[in-house]
N, CA, C and O atoms as a printed pandas DataFrame, in Angstrom:
     atom_number atom_name residue_name chain_id  residue_number  x_coord  y_coord  z_coord
0              1         N          MET        A               1    6.777   43.374  140.104
1              2        CA          MET        A               1    6.137   41.394  140.395
2              3         C          MET        A               1    6.925   40.890  141.881
3              4         O          MET        A               1    8.075   41.248  142.136
4              5         N          ALA        A               2    6.509   40.439  142.351
5              6        CA          ALA        A               2    6.482   39.668  143.653
6              7         C          ALA        A               2    6.999   37.984  143.650
7              8         O          ALA        A               2    6.209   37.040  143.645
8              9         N          PHE        A               3    8.439   37.863  143.656
9             10        CA          PHE        A               3    8.430   36.850  143.673
10            11         C          PHE        A               3    7.905   35.444  145.418
11            12         O          PHE        A               3    8.746   35.627  146.298
12            13         N          LYS        A               4    7.184   34.695  145.714
13            14        CA          LYS        A               4    6.791   33.916  146.523
14            15         C          LYS        A               4    8.109   33.606  147.172
15            16         O          LYS        A               4    9.090   33.175  146.564
16            17         N          SER        A               5    8.045   33.873  148.522
17            18        CA          SER        A               5    9.087   32.313  149.310
18            19         C          SER        A               5    8.659   31.101  149.613
19            20         O          SER        A               5    7.589   30.632  149.224
20            21         N          LEU        A               6    9.281   30.669  150.152
21            22        CA          LEU        A               6    9.930   28.899  149.892
22            23         C          LEU        A               6    8.910   28.847  151.707
23            24         O          LEU        A               6    8.419   27.876  152.282
24            25         N          LEU        A               7    8.935   29.919  152.000
25            26        CA          LEU        A               7    8.067   29.602  153.637
26            27         C          LEU        A               7    6.597   30.285  153.435
27            28         O          LEU        A               7    5.823   30.505  154.366
28            29         N          ASP        A               8    6.359   30.563  152.159
29            30        CA          ASP        A               8    4.971   31.026  152.548
30            31         C          ASP        A               8    4.407   29.852  151.574
31            32         O          ASP        A               8    4.750   29.265  150.548
32            33         N          PRO        A               9    3.048   29.866  152.760
33            34        CA          PRO        A               9    2.582   28.514  152.336
34            35         C          PRO        A               9    1.804   29.013  150.826
35            36         O          PRO        A               9    2.119   28.109  150.051
36            37         N          THR        A              10    1.286   29.619  150.360
37            38        CA          THR        A              10    0.309   29.069  148.869
38            39         C          THR        A              10    1.492   29.207  148.161
39            40         O          THR        A              10    1.206   29.882  147.172
40            41         N          PHE        A              11    3.217   28.793  148.136
41            42        CA          PHE        A              11    3.764   28.378  146.777
42            43         C          PHE        A              11    3.809   26.336  147.185
43            44         O          PHE        A              11    4.124   25.483  148.015
44            45         N          THR        A              12    3.308   26.550  146.038
45            46        CA          THR        A              12    3.967   25.524  145.724
46            47         C          THR        A              12    4.780   25.128  144.860
47            48         O          THR        A              12    4.655   25.814  143.846
48            49         N          TYR        A              13    5.671   24.240  144.746
49            50        CA          TYR        A              13    7.482   23.837  144.473
50            51         C          TYR        A              13    6.278   22.448  142.698
51            52         O          TYR        A              13    5.556   21.459  142.569
52            53         N          ARG        A              14    7.027   23.635  141.859
53            54        CA          ARG        A              14    7.266   22.549  140.401
54            55         C          ARG        A              14    8.161   22.132  140.137
55            56         O          ARG        A              14    9.201   22.766  140.310
56            57         N          ASN        A              15    8.157   20.475  139.426
57            58        CA          ASN        A              15   10.163   20.647  138.905
58            59         C          ASN        A              15    9.712   21.209  137.756
59            60         O          ASN        A              15    8.674   21.808  137.474
60            61         N          SER        A              16   10.817   20.865  137.059
61            62        CA          SER        A              16   11.369   21.061  136.228
62            63         C          SER        A              16   10.321   19.992  134.768
63            64         O          SER        A              16   10.097   20.525  133.681
64            65         N          ALA        A              17   10.009   19.042  134.971
65            66        CA          ALA        A              17    9.911   17.757  134.343
66            67         C          ALA        A              17    7.503   18.605  134.157
67            68         O          ALA        A              17    6.936   18.271  133.117
68            69         N          ASN        A              18    6.940   19.199  134.849
69            70        CA          ASN        A              18    5.699   19.919  134.902
70            71         C          ASN        A              18    5.629   21.124  134.836
71            72         O          ASN        A              18    4.550   21.524  135.273
72            73         N          THR        A              19    6.759   22.472  134.238
73            74        CA          THR        A              19    6.748   23.487  133.666
74            75         C          THR        A              19    6.371   23.722  132.663
75            76         O          THR        A              19    6.779   22.964  131.783
76            77         N          ASP        A              20    5.800   24.400  132.402
77            78        CA          ASP        A              20    5.604   24.846  130.626
78            79         C          ASP        A              20    6.075   25.903  130.821
79            80         O          ASP        A              20    5.661   26.740  131.623
80            81         N          VAL        A              21    7.430   26.029  129.775
81            82        CA          VAL        A              21    8.436   27.319  129.970
82            83         C          VAL        A              21    7.458   28.376  128.681
83            84         O          VAL        A              21    7.388   29.577  128.417
84            85         N          ARG        A              22    7.079   27.605  128.362
85            86        CA          ARG        A              22    6.031   28.385  126.594
86            87         C          ARG        A              22    5.082   29.610  127.470
87            88         O          ARG        A              22    5.101   30.841  127.463
88            89         N          LEU        A              23    4.141   28.416  128.319
89            90        CA          LEU        A              23    2.967   29.403  128.824
90            91         C          LEU        A              23    3.452   30.263  130.075
91            92         O          LEU        A              23    3.104   31.372  130.478
92            93         N          THR        A              24    4.153   29.568  130.423
93            94        CA          THR        A              24    4.714   30.875  131.382
94            95         C          THR        A              24    5.567   32.110  130.783
95            96         O          THR        A              24    5.700   32.953  131.671
96            97         N          PHE        A              25    5.944   32.347  130.055
97            98        CA          PHE        A              25    7.443   33.238  129.289
98            99         C          PHE        A              25    5.743   34.387  128.158
99           100         O          PHE        A              25    5.737   35.466  127.566
100          101         N          GLU        A              26    4.688   33.344  128.414
101          102        CA          GLU        A              26    3.951   34.539  127.991
102          103         C          GLU        A              26    2.320   35.452  128.739
103          104         O          GLU        A              26    1.649   36.430  128.410
104          105         N          ARG        A              27    2.289   34.530  129.748
105          106        CA          ARG        A              27    2.295   34.511  131.598
106          107         C          ARG        A              27    2.944   36.423  131.827
107          108         O          ARG        A              27    2.571   37.573  131.599
108          109         N          VAL        A              28    3.787   35.875  132.253
109          110        CA          VAL        A              28    5.025   37.215  132.288
110          111         C          VAL        A              28    5.081   38.526  130.609
111          112         O          VAL        A              28    5.349   39.721  130.730
112          113         N          ARG        A              29    4.784   37.898  129.363
113          114        CA          ARG        A              29    4.421   38.459  128.388
114          115         C          ARG        A              29    2.881   39.713  128.806
115          116         O          ARG        A              29    2.792   40.853  128.351
116          117         N          ARG        A              30    1.993   39.130  129.633
117          118        CA          ARG        A              30    0.259   39.694  129.446
118          119         C          ARG        A              30    0.845   40.421  130.570
119          120         O          ARG        A              30    0.705   41.604  130.262
120          121         N          GLU        A              31    1.682   40.328  132.212
121          122        CA          GLU        A              31    1.733   40.868  132.690
122          123         C          GLU        A              31    2.260   42.009  132.787
123          124         O          GLU        A              31    1.862   42.902  133.534
124          125         N          GLN        A              32    3.543   42.088  131.761
125          126        CA          GLN        A              32    3.921   43.654  131.156
126          127         C          GLN        A              32    3.675   43.963  130.149
127          128         O          GLN        A              32    4.396   44.826  129.649
128          129         N          GLN        A              33    2.655   43.469  129.435
129          130        CA          GLN        A              33    1.397   44.441  128.696
130          131         C          GLN        A              33    1.131   45.165  129.638
131          132         O          GLN        A              33    1.565   46.317  129.610
132          133         N          ILE        A              34    0.328   44.709  130.775
133          134        CA          ILE        A              34   -0.863   45.173  131.109
134          135         C          ILE        A              34    0.746   46.353  132.157
135          136         O          ILE        A              34    0.365   47.488  132.441
136          137         N          GLU        A              35    1.525   46.177  132.383
137          138        CA          GLU        A              35    1.408   47.191  133.492
138          139         C          GLU        A              35    2.377   48.402  132.705
139          140         O          GLU        A              35    2.598   49.535  133.133
140          141         N          ALA        A              36    2.924   47.732  131.301
141          142        CA          ALA        A              36    3.499   48.818  130.581
142          143         C          ALA        A              36    2.021   50.146  129.938
143          144         O          ALA        A              36    2.235   51.286  129.525
144          145         N          GLN        A              37    0.481   49.371  130.087
145          146        CA          GLN        A              37   -0.647   49.689  129.705
146          147         C          GLN        A              37   -1.348   51.047  130.579
147          148         O          GLN        A              37   -2.141   51.929  130.246
148          149         N          ARG        A              38   -0.352   50.601  132.332
149          150        CA          ARG        A              38   -0.894   51.036  133.025
150          151         C          ARG        A              38   -0.106   52.877  134.016
151          152         O          ARG        A              38   -0.599   53.827  134.622
152          153         N          GLU        A              39    1.263   52.431  133.611
153          154        CA          GLU        A              39    2.116   53.425  133.447
154          155         C          GLU        A              39    2.019   54.561  132.633
155          156         O          GLU        A              39    2.525   55.643  132.930
156          157         N          ARG        A              40    0.974   54.196  130.964
157          158        CA          ARG        A              40    1.014   55.308  129.850
158          159         C          ARG        A              40   -0.299   55.560  130.106
159          160         O          ARG        A              40   -0.903   56.354  129.383
160          161         N          ALA        A              41   -1.072   54.784  131.402
161          162        CA          ALA        A              41   -2.549   55.512  131.854
162          163         C          ALA        A              41   -2.527   57.220  133.113
163          164         O          ALA        A              41   -3.204   58.168  133.510
164          165         N          ARG        A              42   -1.104   56.503  133.213
165          166        CA          ARG        A              42   -0.312   57.600  134.717
166          167         C          ARG        A              42    0.612   58.578  133.506
167          168         O          ARG        A              42    0.167   59.558  132.907
168          169         N          GLU        A              43    1.339   58.266  133.433
169          170        CA          GLU        A              43    1.912   59.104  132.643
170          171         C          GLU        A              43    0.928   60.518  131.280
171          172         O          GLU        A              43    1.384   61.343  130.489
172          173         N          ALA        A              44   -0.222   60.188  131.591
173          174        CA          ALA        A              44   -1.435   60.608  130.181
174          175         C          ALA        A              44   -1.927   61.365  130.505
175          176         O          ALA        A              44   -2.644   61.995  129.727
176          177         N          GLY        A              45   -1.743   61.940  132.664
177          178        CA          GLY        A              45   -2.634   62.734  133.372
178          179         C          GLY        A              45   -1.698   63.909  133.858
179          180         O          GLY        A              45   -2.029   64.876  134.544
180          181         N          LYS        A              46   -0.367   63.581  133.311
181          182        CA          LYS        A              46    0.824   64.413  133.561
182          183         C          LYS        A              46    1.103   65.302  132.131
183          184         O          LYS        A              46    1.016   64.926  130.962
184          185         N          VAL        A              47    1.638   67.229  132.948
185          186        CA          VAL        A              47    2.132   67.796  132.347
186          187         C          VAL        A              47    3.039   67.915  131.912
187          188         O          VAL        A              47    3.953   67.986  132.733
188          189         N          VAL        A              48    3.245   67.967  131.177
189          190        CA          VAL        A              48    4.536   69.210  130.549
190          191         C          VAL        A              48    4.868   69.695  129.376
191          192         O          VAL        A              48    4.544   69.522  128.201
192          193         N          ALA        A              49    5.851   70.576  130.197
193          194        CA          ALA        A              49    5.853   72.259  129.640
194          195         C          ALA        A              49    7.342   72.158  128.880
195          196         O          ALA        A              49    8.399   72.224  129.506
196          197         N          ILE        A              50    7.245   71.966  127.241
197          198        CA          ILE        A              50    8.401   71.920  126.471
198          199         C          ILE        A              50    8.944   73.384  126.669
199          200         O          ILE        A              50    8.243   74.178  127.296
200          201         N          ILE        A              51    9.780   73.654  126.321
201          202        CA          ILE        A              51   10.383   74.555  126.456
202          203         C          ILE        A              51   11.540   75.293  125.762
203          204         O          ILE        A              51   12.696   75.303  126.184
204          205         N          GLY        A              52   10.912   76.181  124.167
205          206        CA          GLY        A              52   11.991   76.409  122.874
206          207         C          GLY        A              52   10.783   75.456  121.863
207          208         O          GLY        A              52    9.745   74.838  122.097
208          209         N          ASN        A              53   11.779   75.826  120.424
209          210        CA          ASN        A              53   10.374   75.025  119.752
210          211         C          ASN        A              53   11.240   73.890  118.621
211          212         O          ASN        A              53   11.168   73.704  117.406
212          213         N          GLY        A              54   12.011   73.319  119.666
213          214        CA          GLY        A              54   12.510   72.208  119.602
214          215         C          GLY        A              54   13.468   71.498  118.311
215          216         O          GLY        A              54   13.763   70.326  118.079
216          217         N          VAL        A              55   13.831   72.936  117.524
217          218        CA          VAL        A              55   14.239   72.226  116.111
218          219         C          VAL        A              55   14.896   72.841  116.467
219          220         O          VAL        A              55   15.859   72.075  116.503
220          221         N          SER        A              56   15.493   74.356  117.067
221          222        CA          SER        A              56   16.613   74.290  116.832
222          223         C          SER        A              56   17.381   75.120  118.380
223          224         O          SER        A              56   16.586   75.266  119.308
224          225         N          PRO        A              57   18.647   75.555  118.585
225          226        CA          PRO        A              57   18.984   75.791  120.012
226          227         C          PRO        A              57   18.985   76.996  119.764
227          228         O          PRO        A              57   18.791   77.294  118.586
228          229         N          ALA        A              58   19.232   78.279  120.907
229          230        CA          ALA        A              58   18.800   79.356  121.354
230          231         C          ALA        A              58   19.792   79.896  120.892
231          232         O          ALA        A              58   20.927   79.817  121.364
232          233         N          ALA        A              59   19.297   80.790  119.452
233          234        CA          ALA        A              59   21.253   81.790  118.908
234          235         C          ALA        A              59   21.438   82.301  120.525
235          236         O          ALA        A              59   20.904   82.724  121.550
236          237         N          PRO        A              60   22.462   81.948  119.942
237          238        CA          PRO        A              60   23.840   83.000  120.729
238          239         C          PRO        A              60   23.694   83.984  120.900
239          240         O          PRO        A              60   22.916   84.475  120.082
240          241         N          ALA        A              61   24.451   85.356  122.370
241          242        CA          ALA        A              61   24.216   86.870  121.652
242          243         C          ALA        A              61   25.388   87.273  121.171
243          244         O          ALA        A              61   26.551   87.047  121.506
244          245         N          ARG        A              62   25.042   87.717  120.581
245          246        CA          ARG        A              62   25.763   88.575  119.093
246          247         C          ARG        A              62   26.509   89.508  120.177
247          248         O          ARG        A              62   26.089   90.063  121.193
248          249         N          LYS        A              63   28.394   89.443  119.273
249          250        CA          LYS        A              63   29.104   90.426  120.067
250          251         C          LYS        A              63   29.043   92.288  119.733
251          252         O          LYS        A              63   28.960   92.950  118.698
252          253         N          GLY        A              64   29.141   92.663  121.332
253          254        CA          GLY        A              64   28.568   93.957  121.333
254          255         C          GLY        A              64   26.905   94.563  121.318
255          256         O          GLY        A              64   26.735   95.781  121.281
256          257         N          ALA        A              65   25.990   93.834  121.342
257          258        CA          ALA        A              65   24.704   93.883  121.382
258          259         C          ALA        A              65   24.507   94.836  122.725
259          260         O          ALA        A              65   24.987   94.717  123.852
260          261         N          ARG        A              66   23.500   95.953  122.089
261          262        CA          ARG        A              66   24.129   96.240  123.537
262          263         C          ARG        A              66   21.408   95.574  124.133
263          264         O          ARG        A              66   20.393   95.109  123.616
264          265         N          HIS        A              67   21.819   95.987  125.111
265          266        CA          HIS        A              67   20.389   95.391  126.468
266          267         C          HIS        A              67   19.631   95.867  126.467
267          268         O          HIS        A              67   18.721   95.581  127.246
């Protein structure tokens, strides 16, 4: 999320008496949820290869084993 500069002509100052913090937090949560959904959608398109069985590590080589 980008912040507006004070020099941006579309920036409008709002003093604390006219700010509803609850609404601001609700808006930010919505924006974060939307971004998280977009990230999950991007990740869903990726292919991940898992090497190994994920349960136990590879067994170490035995001493004296022939190759």
